[in-house]
PAZAPA-4460 file (N, C-alpha, C; in steps of 0.05 Angstrom, whole numbers, plus 32768, in hexadecimal, padded with zeros to 4 digits):
% residues 301
    n_x    n_y    n_z   ca_x   ca_y   ca_z    c_x    c_y    c_z   seq   type   mol
   8859   87B6   8B02   884A   87C3   8AEC   8856   87DF   8AE7     1      M     A
   8861   87E3   8ACF   886D   87FC   8AC8   8857   8810   8ABF     2      Q     A
   885C   882A   8AC5   8848   883D   8ABD   8832   8840   8AD3     3      G     A
   8828   8858   8AD7   8813   885C   8AEB   87F9   8850   8AE2     4      S     A
   87E8   884A   8AF6   87CE   883E   8AF0   87BE   8851   8ADE     5      I     A
   87BF   886B   8AE3   87AF   887E   8AD3   87BA   887F   8AB6     6      L     A
   87D4   887D   8AB3   87E0   887D   8A98   87D8   8864   8A88     7      Q     A
   87D9   884D   8A96   87D1   8834   8A89   87B4   8834   8A82     8      I     A
   87A3   883E   8A95   8786   883F   8A90   8780   8851   8A79     9      L     A
   878D   8868   8A77   8789   887B   8A62   8790   886F   8A47    10      G     A
   87A7   8862   8A45   87AF   8855   8A2B   879C   883E   8A24    11      I     A
   8794   882F   8A38   8781   8819   8A34   8767   8823   8A28    12      Y     A
   875C   8838   8A34   8743   8844   8A2A   8746   884F   8A0E    13      I     A
   875D   885D   8A09   8762   8869   89EF   8763   8853   89DA    14      L     A
   8771   883D   89E0   8773   8827   89CD   8757   881B   89C7    15      T     A
   8747   8818   89DB   872C   880D   89D7   871B   8820   89C5    16      C     A
   871D   883A   89CB   870D   884E   89BC   8715   884E   899E    17      M     A
   872F   884F   8999   8738   8851   897D   8733   8837   896F    18      I     A
   873A   8820   897B   8735   8807   896D   8717   8802   8968    19      W     A
   8707   880C   897B   86EA   8809   8976   86E0   881A   895F    20      G     A
   86EE   8830   895A   86E6   8842   8944   86F0   8838   8929    21      S     A
   8703   8825   8929   870F   881D   890F   86FA   880E   88FE    22      T     A
   86E6   8801   890B   86D2   87F3   88FB   86C2   8807   88EA    23      W     A
   86BC   881E   88F5   86AE   8833   88E6   86C0   883D   88D0    24      L     A
   86DA   8842   88D5   86ED   884B   88C1   86F0   8837   88AA    25      A     A
   86F0   881D   88B1   86F2   8808   889D   86D9   8809   888B    26      I     A
   86C2   880B   8899   86A8   880C   888A   86A8   8823   8876    27      K     A
   86B2   883A   887E   86B2   8851   886D   86C5   884C   8855    28      I     A
   86DD   8841   885B   86F0   883C   8846   86E8   8827   8832    29      G     A
   86D9   8813   883B   86D0   87FE   8828   86BC   8807   8814    30      L     A
   86B2   881F   8817   86A0   882B   8803   86B0   8833   87EA    31      E     A
   86CB   8835   87EE   86DC   883F   87D8   86F2   882C   87D0    32      S     A
   86FD   881D   87E3   8714   880B   87DD   870D   87EF   87E6    33      I     A
   8714   87DA   87D7   8710   87BE   87DF   8720   87B8   87F8    34      P     A
   8717   87A5   8808   8722   87A0   8823   8740   879A   8825    35      P     A
   874A   8788   8815   8766   8780   8817   8779   8797   880E    36      I     A
   8771   87A4   87F9   8781   87BB   87F0   8781   87D1   8805    37      I     A
   8769   87D6   8811   8767   87EA   8826   8779   87E3   883D    38      S     A
   8779   87CA   8846   878B   87C2   885C   87A8   87C5   8854    39      A     A
   87AF   87C0   883B   87CA   87C3   8832   87D3   87E0   8833    40      G     A
   87C2   87F2   8829   87C7   880F   882B   87CB   8817   8849    41      Y     A
   87B9   880D   8859   87B9   8814   8876   87D4   880E   8882    42      R     A
   87DE   87F5   887F   87F7   87EE   888D   880F   87F9   887F    43      F     A
   880E   87FE   8865   8825   880A   8857   8828   8827   8861    44      T     A
   8812   8836   8862   8813   8852   886C   881B   8852   8889    45      L     A
   8811   883F   8899   8818   883E   88B6   8836   883A   88BA    46      A     A
   8842   8829   88AA   885E   8824   88AC   886E   883D   88A5    47      S     A
   8865   884C   8891   8873   8865   8889   8871   887A   88A0    48      I     A
   8859   887C   88AC   8855   888E   88C3   8867   8886   88DB    49      L     A
   8868   886C   88E0   8879   8862   88F6   8897   8869   88F0    50      I     A
   889F   8865   88D8   88BB   886B   88D0   88C1   8889   88D5    51      L     A
   88AE   889A   88CE   88B1   88B7   88D3   88B4   88BE   88F0    52      G     A
   88A3   88B2   8901   88A3   88B7   891E   88BD   88AE   892A    53      V     A
   88C5   8895   8924   88DD   888A   8931   88F6   8898   8927    54      I     A
   88F5   88A3   890E   890C   88B2   8904   890F   88CC   8913    55      S     A
   88F8   88DA   8917   88F9   88F4   8925   8901   88F0   8942    56      I     A
   88F7   88DB   894F   88FD   88D6   896B   8916   88C6   896F    57      K     A
   8923   88BE   8958   893C   88AE   8959   8939   8895   896A    58      K     A
   8923   8887   8965   891D   886D   8973   892A   8857   8962    59      I     A
   8939   8846   8970   8947   8831   8962   8935   8819   895D    60      K     A
   8937   880D   8945   8928   87F5   893F   893B   87DD   8945    61      I     A
   8933   87CD   8957   8944   87B6   895F   8945   87A2   8948    62      Q     A
   895D   8797   8943   8960   8784   892D   896F   876B   8936    63      T     A
   896C   8764   894F   8978   874B   8958   8967   8733   894E    64      D     A
   8971   871B   8951   8964   8703   8947   8947   8700   8951    65      V     A
   8944   8705   896B   8929   8702   8977   8916   8717   896B    66      T     A
   8920   872F   8968   8910   8745   895D   8907   873E   8940    67      A     A
   8919   8735   8930   8913   872E   8914   88FE   8718   8913    68      I     A
   8901   8704   8924   88ED   86EE   8925   88D2   86F9   892D    69      K     A
   88D1   870B   8940   88B7   8716   8949   88AB   8728   8932    70      L     A
   88BC   8737   8924   88B2   8748   890F   88A5   8737   88F9    71      Y     A
   88B2   8721   88F1   88A7   8710   88DD   888D   8703   88E6    72      L     A
   888D   86FA   88FF   8875   86ED   890B   885E   8701   890C    73      S     A
   8864   8719   8914   884F   872E   8916   8844   8735   88FA    74      M     A
   8856   8737   88E6   884E   873E   88CB   8839   872B   88C0    75      A     A
   883F   8711   88C4   882E   86FD   88B8   8817   86F4   88CA    76      F     A
   881C   86F3   88E4   8807   86E7   88F6   87F9   86FC   8907    77      F     A
   8801   8716   8905   87F1   872B   8912   87E3   873C   88FD    78      S     A
   87EE   873D   88E5   87E3   874F   88D1   87DA   8741   88B7    79      F     A
   87EC   8735   88A9   87E5   872A   888E   87CF   8715   888F    80      I     A
   87D4   86FF   889D   87C1   86E9   889D   87A7   86F1   88AD    81      F     A
   87AA   86FB   88C6   8791   8702   88D5   8780   8717   88C7    82      P     A
   878C   872C   88BD   877C   8741   88B0   8771   8737   8895    83      Y     A
   8781   8727   8887   8777   871B   886E   875F   8709   8873    84      G     A
   8761   86F9   8888   874B   86E6   888F   8732   86F5   8898    85      L     A
   8736   870A   88A9   871F   8718   88B3   8711   8727   889D    86      I     A
   8720   8735   888C   8714   8744   8876   8705   8731   8863    87      Y     A
   8712   871A   885E   8705   8706   884C   86EC   86FC   885A    88      W     A
   86ED   86F5   8874   86D6   86E9   8882   86BF   86FC   8883    89      A     A
   86C4   8716   8885   86AE   8729   8888   869D   872C   886F    90      E     A
   86A6   871F   8859   8695   871E   8841   867E   870B   8845    91      Q     A
   8681   86F8   8858   866D   86E3   885C   8661   86E3   8877    92      F     A
   8670   86EB   888C   8667   86E8   88A7   865D   8703   88B1    93      V     A
   8644   8704   88BE   863A   871D   88C9   864E   8728   88DE    94      P     A
   8650   8743   88DF   8663   874F   88F1   865F   8747   890E    95      S     A
   8646   8744   8917   8641   873C   8932   864D   8720   8938    96      G     A
   8649   870E   8926   8654   86F3   8929   8672   86F3   8929    97      L     A
   867E   8705   8918   869B   8708   8918   86A5   8711   8933    98      T     A
   8697   8725   893F   869F   8730   8959   869E   871A   896E    99      A     A
   8689   870A   896D   8686   86F4   8981   869D   86E0   897F   100      I     A
   86A2   86D7   8966   86B6   86C3   8962   86D2   86CD   8968   101      L     A
   86D7   86E7   8961   86F2   86F2   8966   86F6   86F5   8984   102      Y     A
   86E1   86F5   8993   86E3   86F8   89B0   86F0   86DF   89BD   103      A     A
   86F7   86CC   89AD   8706   86B5   89B7   8723   86BE   89BE   104      V     A
   872A   86D6   89B5   8745   86E1   89B8   874E   86E1   89D6   105      Y     A
   873F   86EC   89E8   8748   86EC   8A04   874B   86CF   8A0F   106      P     A
   8739   86BD   8A08   873C   86A1   8A10   8756   8695   8A06   107      F     A
   875C   869B   89EC   8775   8692   89E0   878D   869E   89ED   108      S     A
   878B   86B8   89F4   87A1   86C5   8A02   87A7   86B7   8A1C   109      I     A
   8791   86B0   8A2B   8794   86A2   8A45   87A2   8687   8A41   110      A     A
   879A   8679   8A2C   87A6   865F   8A27   87C4   8661   8A20   111      M     A
   87CB   8673   8A0D   87E7   8676   8A06   87F8   8681   8A1D   112      F     A
   87EC   8693   8A2D   87FA   869D   8A45   8801   8686   8A58   113      S     A
   87ED   8675   8A5C   87F1   865E   8A6E   8807   864C   8A64   114      F     A
   8809   8648   8A4A   881D   8636   8A3E   8838   8643   8A3C   115      L     A
   8839   865D   8A35   8852   866A   8A2F   885E   867C   8A45   116      M     A
   884C   8687   8A56   8856   8699   8A6B   8849   8691   8A85   117      I     A
   8854   867D   8A92   8848   8674   8AAC   8846   868A   8AC1   118      P     A
   8859   869E   8ABF   8858   86B3   8AD3   8841   86C7   8ACF   119      S     A
   8835   86C6   8AB7   881E   86D7   8AB2   8805   86CA   8ABE   120      E     A
   87FE   86D3   8AD6   87EA   86C6   8AE6   87CE   86C9   8AD9   121      K     A
   87BF   86B3   8ADA   87A4   86B3   8ACF   8791   86AE   8AE7   122      I     A
   878A   86C4   8AF4   8778   86C2   8B0C   875C   86BB   8B04   123      E     A
   874D   86B1   8B17   8731   86A9   8B12   8720   86C1   8B0A   124      I     A
   8726   86D9   8B15   8716   86F0   8B0E   8718   86F8   8AF0   125      N     A
   8730   86F2   8AE5   8733   86F8   8AC8   8723   86E4   8AB7   126      K     A
   8723   86CB   8ABF   8713   86B7   8AB0   86F5   86BD   8AB2   127      I     A
   86EC   86C4   8ACA   86D0   86CB   8ACE   86C9   86E4   8ABD   128      I     A
   86DB   86F8   8ABE   86D6   8710   8AAF   86D4   870B   8A91   129      G     A
   86E6   86FA   8A86   86E5   86F3   8A6A   86CB   86E6   8A62   130      I     A
   86C1   86D3   8A73   86A9   86C5   8A6E   8691   86D8   8A6E   131      I     A
   8690   86EA   8A82   8679   86FD   8A84   8679   8710   8A6C   132      I     A
   8691   871A   8A65   8693   872C   8A4E   868C   871E   8A34   133      S     A
   8694   8706   8A31   868D   86F6   8A19   866F   86F3   8A17   134      F     A
   8663   86ED   8A2D   8646   86EA   8A2E   8638   8704   8A26   135      T     A
   8642   871B   8A30   8637   8735   8A29   8639   873A   8A0B   136      G     A
   8650   8733   8A00   8654   8738   89E3   8641   8727   89D3   137      L     A
   863C   870E   89DC   8629   86FD   89CF   860D   8709   89D0   138      Y     A
   8605   8714   89E8   85EB   8720   89EB   85E8   8738   89D8   139      V     A
   85FD   8748   89D5   85FC   875F   89C3   85F5   8758   89A7   140      I     A
   8603   8743   899C   8601   873D   8980   85EF   8725   8979   141      F     A
   85E3   8718   898E   85D4   8700   8988   85BC   8705   8976   142      S     A
   85B0   871D   8978   8598   8722   8968   859F   8724   894A   143      E     A
   85B8   8728   8944   85C0   872C   8928   85C6   8712   891A   144      S     A
   85C5   86FB   8929   85CB   86E1   891D   85B3   86D7   890D   145      F     A
   85B5   86D5   88F3   85A0   86CB   88E3   85AB   86B7   88CF   146      T     A
   859A   86A5   88C7   85A2   8691   88B3   85B0   8679   88BF   147      G     A
   85BA   8668   88AE   85C7   8650   88B5   85E5   8655   88B9   148      N     A
   85F0   864F   88D1   860C   8653   88D6   861E   8643   88C3   149      L     A
   8613   862E   88B8   8623   861E   88A5   862B   862E   888D   150      D     A
   861C   8643   8886   8623   8655   8870   863C   8666   8875   151      N     A
   8643   8668   888F   8659   8679   8897   8672   8669   88A0   152      Y     A
   8671   864F   889E   8685   863E   88AB   86A1   8645   88A4   153      I     A
   86A7   864A   888A   86C3   8651   8882   86CB   866C   888D   154      L     A
   86B8   867F   888D   86BE   8699   8898   86C3   8698   88B6   155      G     A
   86B3   8687   88C4   86B6   8684   88E1   86D1   8678   88E8   156      L     A
   86D9   8665   88D8   86F3   8658   88DC   8709   866D   88D8   157      I     A
   8706   867E   88C4   871A   8693   88BE   871D   86A6   88D5   158      A     A
   8707   86AF   88E1   8707   86C1   88F7   8714   86B4   8910   159      V     A
   870D   869B   8915   8718   868C   892B   8737   868A   8929   160      F     A
   8740   8682   8911   875D   867F   890C   876B   869A   8910   161      I     A
   875F   86AF   8907   876A   86CA   8909   876F   86D1   8927   162      S     A
   875A   86CC   8937   875D   86D2   8954   8773   86C2   8961   163      A     A
   8775   86A8   895A   8789   8697   8966   87A5   86A1   895E   164      I     A
   87A9   86A8   8944   87C3   86B1   893B   87CB   86CA   8949   165      M     A
   87B9   86DE   894B   87C0   86F7   8957   87C5   86F4   8975   166      Q     A
   87B7   86E3   8983   87BC   86DF   899F   87D7   86D2   89A5   167      S     A
   87DF   86BF   8994   87F9   86B2   8997   8810   86C5   8994   168      S     A
   880D   86D8   8981   8822   86EC   897D   8823   86FF   8994   169      I     A
   880B   8707   899E   880B   871A   89B5   8819   870E   89CD   170      A     A
   8815   86F5   89D2   8822   86E8   89E9   8840   86E5   89E4   171      V     A
   8848   86DF   89CB   8864   86DE   89C3   8872   86F8   89C8   172      S     A
   8864   870E   89C1   8870   8729   89C5   8873   872E   89E3   173      I     A
   885F   8726   89F2   8861   872A   8A0F   8879   871B   8A1B   174      K     A
   887F   8703   8A10   8894   86F2   8A1B   88B0   86FA   8A10   175      K     A
   88B1   86FF   89F6   88CC   8703   89E9   88D2   8720   89E1   176      Y     A
   88BD   8731   89E0   88C1   874C   89D5   88C4   8762   89E9   177      G     A
   88CD   875B   8A01   88CF   8770   8A16   88E4   8786   8A0F   178      H     A
   88F7   877F   89FE   890C   8792   89F7   8905   87A3   89DF   179      H     A
   88EE   879E   89D3   88E6   87AD   89BA   88D6   87C6   89C1   180      L     A
   88DC   87DB   89B2   88CD   87F4   89B6   88B1   87F0   89AB   181      H     A
   889B   87F7   89B9   8880   87F2   89B0   8878   8800   8996   182      P     A
   8886   8816   898F   8881   8823   8975   8892   8817   895F   183      L     A
   88AC   8816   8964   88BF   880D   894F   88BA   87F0   8947   184      A     A
   88B0   87E0   895A   88AC   87C3   8954   8896   87BF   893F   185      M     A
   8886   87D4   8939   8871   87D1   8925   887A   87D7   8908   186      N     A
   8891   87E4   8905   8899   87ED   88EB   889B   87D7   88D6   187      F     A
   88AD   87C4   88DB   88B1   87AE   88C7   8899   879D   88C3   188      Y     A
   888B   8794   88D9   8873   8784   88D5   885D   8792   88C4   189      P     A
   8859   87AC   88C9   8844   87BA   88B9   884D   87BF   889D   190      M     A
   8867   87C4   8899   8872   87C9   887E   886F   87AF   886D   191      L     A
   8877   8799   8879   8874   877F   886B   8857   8779   8865   192      I     A
   8846   877D   8879   8829   8778   8876   881D   8789   8861   193      A     A
   8824   87A3   8861   8819   87B5   884D   8820   87AD   8830   194      G     A
   883A   87A6   882C   8843   879E   8811   8835   8785   8808   195      I     A
   8834   8771   881A   8828   8757   8813   880A   875A   880D   196      V     A
   87FC   8769   881F   87DF   876C   881B   87D9   877C   8802   197      L     A
   87E9   8790   87FC   87E4   87A0   87E3   87E9   878F   87CB   198      L     A
   87FE   877F   87CA   8804   876E   87B4   87EE   8759   87B0   199      A     A
   87E6   874C   87C6   87D0   8738   87C4   87B6   8745   87BD   200      Y     A
   87B1   875D   87C9   8798   876B   87C3   8794   8773   87A6   201      G     A
   87A9   877D   879A   87A7   8785   877E   87A5   876D   876B   202      F     A
   87AE   8756   8774   87AB   873E   8764   878E   8734   8765   203      I     A
   8782   8733   877D   8767   8728   877F   8751   873D   877E   204      I     A
   8758   8756   8783   8743   876B   8783   8748   8781   876F   205      E     A
   875E   877F   8760   8766   8794   874D   8751   879A   8738   206      G     A
   873F   8786   8732   872B   878B   871E   8713   879A   872A   207      Q     A
   8711   879D   8744   86FB   87AB   8751   86FF   87C9   874E   208      L     A
   86E9   87D7   8750   86EB   87F4   874D   86F6   8801   8766   209      K     A
   870A   8812   8763   8717   8820   8779   8712   883E   8775   210      I     A
   8708   884B   878A   8704   8868   8788   8716   8875   879D   211      R     A
   8728   8886   8794   873A   8894   87A6   872D   88AF   87AE   212      Y     A
   8718   88AD   87BD   8709   88C5   87C6   8710   88CC   87E3   213      D     A
   8702   88E0   87EE   8708   88E9   8809   8702   88D3   881E   214      Y     A
   86EE   88C1   8818   86E8   88AB   882B   8700   8898   882C   215      K     A
   870C   8892   8814   8722   8880   8813   873A   888C   8822   216      A     A
   8740   88A5   881D   8757   88B1   882A   8753   88B4   8848   217      F     A
   873B   88BC   8850   8736   88BE   886D   8739   88A3   887B   218      F     A
   872D   888E   886F   872E   8873   887B   874A   8869   887E   219      S     A
   875A   886A   8868   8775   8860   8868   8786   8870   887C   220      V     A
   8784   888A   887C   8794   889A   888E   878D   8896   88AB   221      F     A
   8773   8895   88B1   876A   8891   88CC   8773   8876   88D6   222      Y     A
   876F   8861   88C6   8777   8846   88CE   8795   8843   88D1   223      L     A
   87A4   8851   88C0   87C1   8850   88C2   87CC   885E   88DB   224      A     A
   87C2   8877   88DF   87CD   8886   88F5   87C1   887D   8910   225      L     A
   87A7   887E   8912   879A   8878   892C   8796   885A   8930   226      F     A
   878B   884C   891B   8785   8830   891D   879D   881D   891C   227      G     A
   87B4   8827   8915   87CC   8816   8913   87E3   8821   8924   228      S     A
   87ED   8838   891C   8804   8843   892B   87FE   8847   8948   229      L     A
   87E9   8855   894F   87E3   885C   896B   87D9   8843   897A   230      I     A
   87C6   8835   896E   87BA   881E   897D   87CE   8807   8982   231      T     A
   87DC   87FF   896D   87EE   87E8   8971   8806   87F0   8983   232      F     A
   880F   8809   8980   8824   8812   8993   881A   8811   89AF   233      T     A
   8802   881B   89B3   87F6   881C   89CE   87F1   87FF   89D8   234      S     A
   87E7   87EE   89C6   87E2   87D2   89CE   87FB   87C4   89D7   235      Y     A
   8811   87C7   89C8   882A   87BA   89D0   8836   87C7   89E9   236      Y     A
   8831   87E1   89EC   883A   87EE   8A05   882C   87E2   8A1D   237      W     A
   8812   87DE   8A1A   8802   87D2   8A30   880B   87B5   8A35   238      L     A
   8810   87A6   8A20   8819   878A   8A24   8832   8788   8A35   239      I     A
   8844   879B   8A32   885D   879B   8A41   8859   87A2   8A5E   240      K     A
   8842   87AE   8A66   883E   87B8   8A81   8826   87AC   8A90   241      R     A
   8813   879F   8A82   87FB   8796   8A8E   87F7   8778   8A88   242      V     A
   87EA   876A   8A9A   87E4   874E   8A95   87D6   874C   8A7A   243      N     A
   87E0   873A   8A69   87D7   8739   8A4D   87BA   8731   8A4A   244      I     A
   87AF   8722   8A5E   8793   871B   8A5C   8781   8734   8A5F   245      I     A
   878A   8746   8A71   877B   8760   8A75   877C   8770   8A5B   246      I     A
   8794   8770   8A4E   8796   877F   8A35   8784   8773   8A1F   247      V     A
   8782   8758   8A1F   8773   874B   8A0A   8755   8751   8A0C   248      S     A
   874C   875A   8A24   872F   8760   8A27   8727   8778   8A17   249      L     A
   873A   8786   8A0B   8733   879C   89F8   8721   8791   89E2   250      I     A
   8725   8777   89DB   8715   876A   89C6   86F8   876B   89CD   251      T     A
   86F0   876B   89E6   86D4   876C   89ED   86C9   8789   89EC   252      F     A
   86DA   879C   89EF   86D1   87B8   89F1   86CD   87C5   89D5   253      I     A
   86E0   87BF   89C3   86DF   87CC   89A8   86C5   87C7   8999   254      T     A
   86B8   87B0   899A   869E   87AD   898C   8688   87BF   8998   255      P     A
   868A   87C5   89B2   8676   87D7   89BF   867A   87F3   89B5   256      I     A
   8694   87FC   89B3   869A   8816   89A9   868F   8819   898C   257      I     A
   8694   8804   897C   868B   8804   8960   866C   8805   895F   258      A     A
   865F   87F7   8972   8642   87F7   8973   8637   8813   8978   259      L     A
   8642   8821   898B   8638   883C   8991   863F   8850   897B   260      F     A
   8656   884D   896E   865D   885F   8958   864B   885A   8940   261      L     A
   8643   8841   893C   8630   883B   8926   8615   8847   892C   262      G     A
   860D   8847   8946   85F4   8854   894E   85F5   8872   894A   263      W     A
   860C   887E   8951   860E   889B   8950   8611   88A6   8933   264      F     A
   8622   8899   8923   8628   88A3   8908   8615   8898   88F3   265      F     A
   860E   887E   88F6   85FE   8871   88E1   85E1   886C   88E9   266      Y     A
   85D9   8877   8901   85BE   8874   890B   85B5   8857   890D   267      K     A
   85C9   8845   8913   85C2   8829   8916   85B3   8825   8930   268      E     A
   85A1   8812   8931   8590   880E   8948   85A0   8803   8960   269      E     A
   859B   880D   8977   85A8   8805   8990   8592   87FC   89A3   270      L     A
   858F   87E2   89A7   8579   87D8   89B7   8580   87D4   89D4   271      S     A
   856C   87D0   89E5   8570   87CB   8A01   857F   87B0   8A05   272      M     A
   857A   879E   89F3   8587   8784   89F3   85A6   8788   89F1   273      H     A
   85AE   879A   89DE   85CA   87A0   89DA   85D6   87AF   89F2   274      Q     A
   85C6   87C1   89FE   85D0   87D0   8A15   85D4   87BD   8A2D   275      L     A
   85C3   87A9   8A2F   85C6   8795   8A45   85E0   8786   8A41   276      A     A
   85E6   877F   8A28   85FE   8771   8A21   8617   8782   8A28   277      G     A
   8615   879C   8A22   862B   87AF   8A28   8630   87AF   8A46   278      C     A
   861B   87AF   8A56   861D   87AF   8A73   862B   8795   8A7C   279      L     A
   8625   877F   8A70   8632   8765   8A77   8650   8766   8A71   280      L     A
   8657   8771   8A5A   8673   8774   8A52   8681   8785   8A67   281      V     A
   8675   879B   8A6F   8681   87AD   8A83   8685   879E   8A9D   282      L     A
   8671   878F   8AA6   8674   877F   8ABF   868B   876B   8ABD   283      M     A
   868E   875F   8AA6   86A4   874C   8AA2   86BF   8759   8AA3   284      G     A
   86C1   8771   8A97   86DA   877F   8A98   86E1   8787   8AB5   285      L     A
   86CD   8791   8AC4   86D2   8798   8ADF   86DB   8780   8AF0   286      L     A
   86CF   8769   8AEB   86D6   8751   8AF9   86F3   8749   8AF3   287      A     A
   86FB   874C   8ADA   8716   8744   8AD2   872B   8757   8ADC   288      A     A
   8725   8771   8ADB   8739   8785   8AE1   873A   878C   8AFF   289      I     A
   8724   8788   8B0D   8722   8792   8B29   8738   8786   8B3B   290      F     A
   873D   876C   8B38   8752   8760   8B48   876D   876C   8B44   291      G     A
   8774   8772   8B2A   878E   877D   8B24   8791   879A   8B2F   292      N     A
   877B   87AA   8B2E   877D   87C5   8B39   8780   87C4   8B57   293      I     A
   8771   87B1   8B63   8773   87AE   8B80   878F   87A7   8B89   294      G     A
   879C   8795   8B7B   87B7   878D   8B82   87CB   87A3   8B7D   295      K     A
   87C7   87B2   8B68   87D9   87C9   8B62   87D7   87DE   8B78   296      A     A
   87BE   87E4   8B81   87BA   87F8   8B96   87C7   87EF   8BB0   297      L     A
   87C5   87D4   8BB6   87D1   87CA   8BCE   87EF   87CD   8BCE   298      K     A
   87FB   87C9   8BB6   8818   87CC   8BB3   8820   87E9   8BB8   299      K     A
   880F   87FC   8BAF   8814   8818   8BB2   8815   8820   8BD0   300      K     A
   8803   8813   8BDF   8801   8819   8BFC   8814   8807   8C0C   301      T     A
***
């Protein structure tokens, strides 16, 4: 495991905190800009910021055959299709139900890891941790489920497909992208995603009202810098150093961060039922991570 435990833990927590806050930033931005166009602006600006940083730091962008294949796969299956599907689905599916269904991500990561990276061990404590955390997430959002799920079926399928696509790419990066710089590897995928989403967005959303006000600028800039450049770079940095199943558990933490931010900024209700679910998620995370920390400490000694 490269990098100290404290460094890894710090970046892990930072990634959770920022990604958890992106839901609030998206909510603010959608008051001014339609979703697909907003996502297009986000990734286009993020790619420009990444280009600026790697130019200043003189970081090389790898252009070998494997790298190009990964860039194209990331562009379409980490950004364009998944974000397009999620943004589309959230028009129909309650956010709580979206969070529950997207939590299939760690299970999918475990499956793809088993198939593609046999050396990436899937210990029993990780599986137990995933199940406990998934249960906690269900408890948190179960009260928000209303109506007939048949009304959401297409949206549910979209969210499920999104999670599967993104998990397959994450495992592919773990297996084939060890030589890629975690910052530079985002440039081409985000640039392609930004251009495609903007073009598609203006075709299907161009007739909608767009307000370029302070909310729009704040949302796009925050999501580009913090929600894209910093988080995806951190996420891929973690993937190269930590068991990918442990990294995937970030999916369980970000809805909780979003929940507390909604309570703090929008005065949304936070019930004991939800707090109990948060406790379950925390217990699941401890169960999944405890074994790895114990092994790392034994190696140190």
